[in-house]
Each structure stands twice: as C-alpha cells, then as structure tokens.
LUMKOL-956799 format. One line per field, with one value per residue (C-alpha): residue number from 0; residue in three letters; x, y, z. Coordinates in pm, 1 decimal. Each point is the difference from the previous one (the first is absolute). Last residue first. Example, Ala and Ser with C-alpha at 12.3 -4.5 7.8 and 13.67 -1.06 7.14 Angstrom:
n = 1 0;
res = ser ala;
u = 1367.0 -137.0;
v = -106.0 -344.0;
w = 714.0 66.0;
***
This chain:
n = 42 41 40 39 38 37 36 35 34 33 32 31 30 29 28 27 26 25 24 23 22 21 20 19 18 17 16 15 14 13 12 11 10 9 8 7 6 5 4 3 2 1 0;
res = asp ala ser arg gln ile ala glu gly gly ala ser ile asp glu gly ala gly arg met thr asn cys gly ser leu leu ala leu thr phe leu ser leu leu ile ala ala ser leu arg lys met;
u = -1550.5 342.7 -152.0 -235.1 287.8 207.7 -291.3 -57.0 365.4 -14.8 -313.5 172.4 307.4 -218.6 -199.4 319.1 136.6 -321.3 16.3 364.6 -87.3 -295.2 216.0 266.6 -256.7 -118.0 354.6 70.1 -318.0 84.0 351.8 -138.2 -249.1 272.7 230.4 -276.6 -90.3 366.0 53.5 -311.1 109.5 348.3 -145.7;
v = 2765.3 161.6 293.5 74.1 -4.1 233.5 241.6 -17.8 80.3 299.8 128.9 -30.7 183.9 280.2 20.9 21.2 273.4 196.9 -32.9 107.4 311.1 84.4 -31.5 222.6 268.4 -9.8 47.5 282.5 179.3 -43.9 136.0 298.0 69.4 -23.5 232.7 255.9 -15.3 28.8 299.6 168.8 -71.5 138.0 321.1;
w = 1811.4 -45.3 -190.4 290.2 251.7 -213.3 -25.7 377.6 65.0 -231.4 173.1 338.0 -125.4 -135.9 325.0 204.0 -225.4 40.7 378.6 -2.4 -201.4 221.7 309.3 -152.2 -77.6 360.8 130.1 -242.0 105.8 367.3 -54.6 -189.2 281.2 264.7 -190.9 -45.1 369.5 104.6 -225.4 139.3 357.9 -70.0 -140.8;
***
C-alpha cells in the first residue's frame, strides 16, 4: 500500500512540475512578444 501511495504521489508531483514548466514557458513567450511589439512601435 505504501508503494502504491508513493507511486501516485510521485506521478502527481511530476505532472505538477511539468505543468508549471509549460506555464512559465508560455509566460516567457508572452513577455517576449510584448517586448517585440513595443520595439516595433518605437521604430
């Protein structure tokens, strides 16, 4: 039972970690796109 609980906990932790990476990547792309738009409008 402890092994099953540990496996479930580990898989949930991994899923949460991967979801967080995708969220940060998306935020980075949004910030980058915003910076490029500002740069284009300044030219």
